[in-house]
C-alpha positions as protocol buffer text, in pm:
chain_id: "A"
residue {
  index: 1
  type: UNK
  ca { x: -1515 y: 510 z: -606 }
}
residue {
  index: 2
  type: UNK
  ca { x: -1485 y: 484 z: -224 }
}
residue {
  index: 3
  type: UNK
  ca { x: -1787 y: 541 z: -2 }
}
residue {
  index: 4
  type: UNK
  ca { x: -1836 y: 884 z: 142 }
}
residue {
  index: 5
  type: UNK
  ca { x: -1630 y: 924 z: 461 }
}
residue {
  index: 6
  type: UNK
  ca { x: -1410 y: 626 z: 375 }
}
residue {
  index: 7
  type: UNK
  ca { x: -1041 y: 649 z: 442 }
}
residue {
  index: 8
  type: UNK
  ca { x: -841 y: 686 z: 120 }
}
residue {
  index: 9
  type: UNK
  ca { x: -480 y: 779 z: 151 }
}
residue {
  index: 10
  type: UNK
  ca { x: -259 y: 834 z: -161 }
}
residue {
  index: 11
  type: UNK
  ca { x: 117 y: 840 z: -167 }
}
residue {
  index: 12
  type: UNK
  ca { x: 359 y: 872 z: -459 }
}
residue {
  index: 13
  type: UNK
  ca { x: 722 y: 769 z: -418 }
}
residue {
  index: 14
  type: UNK
  ca { x: 1003 y: 698 z: -653 }
}
residue {
  index: 15
  type: UNK
  ca { x: 1013 y: 336 z: -761 }
}
residue {
  index: 16
  type: UNK
  ca { x: 1379 y: 307 z: -674 }
}
residue {
  index: 17
  type: UNK
  ca { x: 1563 y: 462 z: -376 }
}
residue {
  index: 18
  type: UNK
  ca { x: 1539 y: 525 z: -8 }
}
residue {
  index: 19
  type: UNK
  ca { x: 1198 y: 703 z: -14 }
}
residue {
  index: 20
  type: UNK
  ca { x: 1021 y: 376 z: -116 }
}
residue {
  index: 21
  type: UNK
  ca { x: 1058 y: 265 z: 245 }
}
residue {
  index: 22
  type: UNK
  ca { x: 818 y: 544 z: 347 }
}
residue {
  index: 23
  type: UNK
  ca { x: 542 y: 357 z: 162 }
}
residue {
  index: 24
  type: UNK
  ca { x: 605 y: 44 z: 365 }
}
residue {
  index: 25
  type: UNK
  ca { x: 614 y: 228 z: 693 }
}
residue {
  index: 26
  type: UNK
  ca { x: 299 y: 420 z: 603 }
}
residue {
  index: 27
  type: UNK
  ca { x: 118 y: 93 z: 505 }
}
residue {
  index: 28
  type: UNK
  ca { x: 188 y: -45 z: 849 }
}
residue {
  index: 29
  type: UNK
  ca { x: 69 y: 271 z: 1018 }
}
residue {
  index: 30
  type: UNK
  ca { x: -257 y: 277 z: 825 }
}
residue {
  index: 31
  type: UNK
  ca { x: -321 y: -91 z: 901 }
}
residue {
  index: 32
  type: UNK
  ca { x: -264 y: -21 z: 1267 }
}
residue {
  index: 33
  type: UNK
  ca { x: -492 y: 280 z: 1251 }
}
residue {
  index: 34
  type: UNK
  ca { x: -775 y: 80 z: 1094 }
}
residue {
  index: 35
  type: UNK
  ca { x: -745 y: -232 z: 1321 }
}
residue {
  index: 36
  type: UNK
  ca { x: -805 y: -261 z: 1691 }
}
residue {
  index: 37
  type: UNK
  ca { x: -497 y: -478 z: 1745 }
}
residue {
  index: 38
  type: UNK
  ca { x: -140 y: -436 z: 1620 }
}
residue {
  index: 39
  type: UNK
  ca { x: -79 y: -602 z: 1286 }
}
residue {
  index: 40
  type: UNK
  ca { x: 225 y: -797 z: 1180 }
}
residue {
  index: 41
  type: UNK
  ca { x: 433 y: -527 z: 1031 }
}
residue {
  index: 42
  type: UNK
  ca { x: 641 y: -768 z: 819 }
}
residue {
  index: 43
  type: UNK
  ca { x: 332 y: -907 z: 657 }
}
residue {
  index: 44
  type: UNK
  ca { x: 195 y: -574 z: 550 }
}
residue {
  index: 45
  type: UNK
  ca { x: 538 y: -449 z: 441 }
}
residue {
  index: 46
  type: UNK
  ca { x: 595 y: -762 z: 238 }
}
residue {
  index: 47
  type: UNK
  ca { x: 250 y: -726 z: 72 }
}
residue {
  index: 48
  type: UNK
  ca { x: 334 y: -370 z: -23 }
}
residue {
  index: 49
  type: UNK
  ca { x: 675 y: -467 z: -167 }
}
residue {
  index: 50
  type: UNK
  ca { x: 514 y: -750 z: -366 }
}
residue {
  index: 51
  type: UNK
  ca { x: 260 y: -523 z: -531 }
}
residue {
  index: 52
  type: UNK
  ca { x: 533 y: -258 z: -593 }
}
residue {
  index: 53
  type: UNK
  ca { x: 750 y: -517 z: -764 }
}
residue {
  index: 54
  type: UNK
  ca { x: 465 y: -617 z: -996 }
}
residue {
  index: 55
  type: UNK
  ca { x: 408 y: -260 z: -1121 }
}
residue {
  index: 56
  type: UNK
  ca { x: 766 y: -135 z: -1121 }
}
residue {
  index: 57
  type: UNK
  ca { x: 1019 y: -402 z: -1200 }
}
residue {
  index: 58
  type: UNK
  ca { x: 1379 y: -320 z: -1097 }
}
residue {
  index: 59
  type: UNK
  ca { x: 1541 y: -26 z: -1264 }
}
residue {
  index: 60
  type: UNK
  ca { x: 1221 y: 163 z: -1353 }
}
residue {
  index: 61
  type: UNK
  ca { x: 1286 y: 540 z: -1342 }
}
residue {
  index: 62
  type: UNK
  ca { x: 933 y: 643 z: -1240 }
}
residue {
  index: 63
  type: UNK
  ca { x: 707 y: 698 z: -944 }
}
residue {
  index: 64
  type: UNK
  ca { x: 475 y: 442 z: -791 }
}
residue {
  index: 65
  type: UNK
  ca { x: 143 y: 576 z: -667 }
}
residue {
  index: 66
  type: UNK
  ca { x: -3 y: 386 z: -372 }
}
residue {
  index: 67
  type: UNK
  ca { x: -371 y: 409 z: -260 }
}
residue {
  index: 68
  type: UNK
  ca { x: -456 y: 277 z: 90 }
}
residue {
  index: 69
  type: UNK
  ca { x: -816 y: 217 z: 183 }
}
residue {
  index: 70
  type: UNK
  ca { x: -1033 y: 1 z: 404 }
}
residue {
  index: 71
  type: UNK
  ca { x: -1262 y: -233 z: 212 }
}
residue {
  index: 72
  type: UNK
  ca { x: -1472 y: -511 z: 375 }
}
residue {
  index: 73
  type: UNK
  ca { x: -1250 y: -548 z: 682 }
}
residue {
  index: 74
  type: UNK
  ca { x: -927 y: -540 z: 487 }
}
residue {
  index: 75
  type: UNK
  ca { x: -664 y: -291 z: 401 }
}
residue {
  index: 76
  type: UNK
  ca { x: -665 y: -262 z: 24 }
}
residue {
  index: 77
  type: UNK
  ca { x: -332 y: -140 z: -120 }
}
residue {
  index: 78
  type: UNK
  ca { x: -339 y: -40 z: -491 }
}
residue {
  index: 79
  type: UNK
  ca { x: -22 y: 45 z: -678 }
}
residue {
  index: 80
  type: UNK
  ca { x: 21 y: 216 z: -1020 }
}
residue {
  index: 81
  type: UNK
  ca { x: 322 y: 289 z: -1213 }
}
residue {
  index: 82
  type: UNK
  ca { x: 293 y: 405 z: -1578 }
}
residue {
  index: 83
  type: UNK
  ca { x: 39 y: 174 z: -1743 }
}
residue {
  index: 84
  type: UNK
  ca { x: 76 y: -110 z: -1488 }
}
residue {
  index: 85
  type: UNK
  ca { x: -146 y: -151 z: -1176 }
}
residue {
  index: 86
  type: UNK
  ca { x: -197 y: -416 z: -919 }
}
residue {
  index: 87
  type: UNK
  ca { x: -351 y: -452 z: -579 }
}
residue {
  index: 88
  type: UNK
  ca { x: -314 y: -655 z: -256 }
}
residue {
  index: 89
  type: UNK
  ca { x: -546 y: -701 z: 43 }
}
residue {
  index: 90
  type: UNK
  ca { x: -436 y: -743 z: 402 }
}
residue {
  index: 91
  type: UNK
  ca { x: -695 y: -868 z: 652 }
}
residue {
  index: 92
  type: UNK
  ca { x: -745 y: -635 z: 947 }
}
residue {
  index: 93
  type: UNK
  ca { x: -773 y: -772 z: 1297 }
}
residue {
  index: 94
  type: UNK
  ca { x: -1120 y: -757 z: 1445 }
}
C-alpha cells in the first residue's frame, strides 16, 4: 500500500495494438514529473516494454494494467495481465 499523498497512477491498455504506446509515453512523462532533470526516454520506454513482455507474451488478447509510483527515489512500474505480474524500477535523477 502506498504512503498517503504518494503518487500512484494506474493505466490499463490492450496488450497488443497501437494504444500500448500510450503506456510508454506516460511512463516517460511520469518519470520527468518526478525527477528534477530530464530522463533518458529510451531507457524508461525500454524498461516498460520489458516488463510488459514478461506479463503479456505476444498474441495475448487481454489488457495490461500498469501502476506507476515513486518509491525510494525510483520510478516503480508494476505490470499485471491475467495471473502474471512483474515490476521494474527506474532510478530518478536527483
